[in-house]
N, C-alpha and C positions, 0 to 999 in steps of 0.2 A: 504494500500500500504506500502510495506516495504521501509525503508530508509537505504541507503548505505553510509558509511563514505568514505574518511576521513572528519572530521568536522573542521570548523573554531571555533574561541573562542566563538562566539555567538551561537553555537550549530547547525548552518546550514552547509551543505556541502560546501567545499572550491571551487568547480566547479559546474556549473549548471548540475544537474542530468537529464538523459533521460532514457526512456524505449525504447529499440531497439528490433525489431523482427528479426527472422532469415532471413526474406526476405529483411531486410534493412530499413524498415520503422522506423522512429524515432518520439517519442512523448515526448516533454518537460514535466518535472514534477515540478510543482510549490511548491517545498518544503518550500520556504520562506513563502508562504501562509499557508501551513499546520502548520508551527511552530508559526504562529502569532495567535492572538485572533480570535475567530469566527467572520466572516464577517457579514455585514448587511443582505446579501442574506441568509446566513446560519441561522441567527436568525429568518428570515421569515420561513425557513424550520422547525426550532425547534418549532415554534408556532403551528405546525401541529401534534406534537408528544404527546403521553400520556405516563406517567411513570408507572412502572420503564422501563428504556431504556437500551438496550445492543447495543453498537457500535462495529460492527464487522470489524476489520481492522482499528482501531481508530487512528493509527499514533501517533503524538505527543499529542493527547488528547484534542484538542481545543473544540470539541463538547461536550465531557464528562464534561470538566470544565465549559462550558457555561450552560449546563443543571444543574450542581450542584449549580451555582449561582442563578438559578431560583428556587431552592429548590426541583428539580426533581431528584430522585434516578437514577443514571446512572453508568454503568460499561463499560470500554473499553477492547478490546481484540486485541492483535497484536503480531506477531512473531518476530518483530525487537527489540533487546535489546536497540538499540540507541533510537528508537521512544518511547519505554516504559519508558526509563530514562527521556526523555524530558517531557513526560506526568506526571510522578510522581513529577518532579520538579515544575510543575504548580499546584500540588495538586489534580490531577485527579486520580480516582481509576481505575487502569489498570492492567490486567493480561498479562504476557508474555507467550502466548501459541497459538496454532492453534484454529480456530473456530470449528474444528472437534474434539478437545480434550474435556474431561469432563469439563463442565462449571457449575458454581453455578446458582441456580434459574431455571434450565431447566423445561420448561412447565409453567413458571409463569411470563415471561416478557411480557410487554404490547406492546412494540415497539422494533423492531430490525432495525438497520441502516446500509445500504450498499451504502455509498456515495463515491465520488472520484474514480469511476470506480471499486469499490470493489466487485461488482457483478461478476467480473472476477476471484476472488480468487479461486485457484485450477484448473482453466481451464474448469470447469464443472458447469455452472450456475444453471441448474436444481438441481444438487446434493446440491449445496449451499443453494438453496431455500428450499429444503426438510429439510436441517439441521435447517434453520431458523424457519420452521414450528414446529420442535421438541422443539425449545427453547421458542416459544411463548405460552402464556396462552390463554384461551377462550376470544374471542373478540380482540385479538392482530393483529397487521399488520406489514408488512415489508416495509420500506421506501427505495427506491433504486434510484440511478442515472444511466441513460443510455446515450448512444450516440444519437445525433440528428437523425431524420428521414433521410433515404437515406444512412445511414452507415450500412453495412452488419453485421449481427450477425455471429461471427466466433470464432474459437479457434486458438491461436497463441502460438509459443514458443518465449519467450521474456527474456531479461536480463536487469538488472539495470546497468547503466554506469555513473561513475563520473570521468571526466577527463580520465586518463589512467587506472583507476581501473574499474573492472566490476565483477559482481556476476555470479553465475551459471545460465544456461538456466532453465526456469520453465514455465509450461503451464499457460496461461492467456486467459480468455474469454472476448470478446467484444460483448456487446449486444446493438443493435440499437433499437430505439423506435418502428420502424416498425415491428421488430421481437419479441417484448417483450411478446405479448400475448401467442405465441407458447411456449416460454421459461418458462413463468410463469405457464402455464398449465402443462408442463412436470415436473415442480417443485412443483406441488400440490397447486398452488396459482391461484387466480383470480385477474385480474387487475381491481381495483375499482376506480382509479383516475390517470390521467396523466396531467402534466402541465409543462410549460416552463417559465423560467425567466432568463433574462440576458444571453440568448443563451445556457443555461443549461437545461437539460430535466430530470424530476423526475417522479416517480410513486409510488402509494401506492398499495401494493399487500396484499390480504387477504387469509390465508390458507383455503383450502377446508377441512372441518372436516368430518370424516366418519359418515354415517347415516344421 
């Protein structure tokens, strides 16, 4: 998820940021949590990953930094200069570029991560999953966070707003747990594990390899 300024002196936006759809729906964005250290719940998630790890849409790099502290090779990718700057301040290895740009280690990563709704990047979740499959090596998997059951899978036009400031409209996909299997199949993956903790829903997807 991209982070929009302006920022306070502690690196966090001066007003609570939200993600607004053209239809008027508003979703608060917990940037204060993204800029903090990895939470206990996130450490439980990281217990499930194998390195090397590529965090797609890494934000301020809390997961990349936490993986590094575990001695696991990890790289983050994000389009936001602000988020990348925060990540580098905490010592995380992060690239400022799109997940669809050329990335190092293509075809050799063991785990790709799409948390905090980042399965919505680009507004086309199947395309994003196909890109993840390209990045993964044999035996690799994609770890995703999805909306709870009962939330429709859909594509929205959204923008980031912080106080009176806002960014441009961009496409964003929302994937509910109920529709994940269909999305994963269209993206060349099989759903191999789904679980919920603290009202958040996660899944492990495994690319389907030819032959």
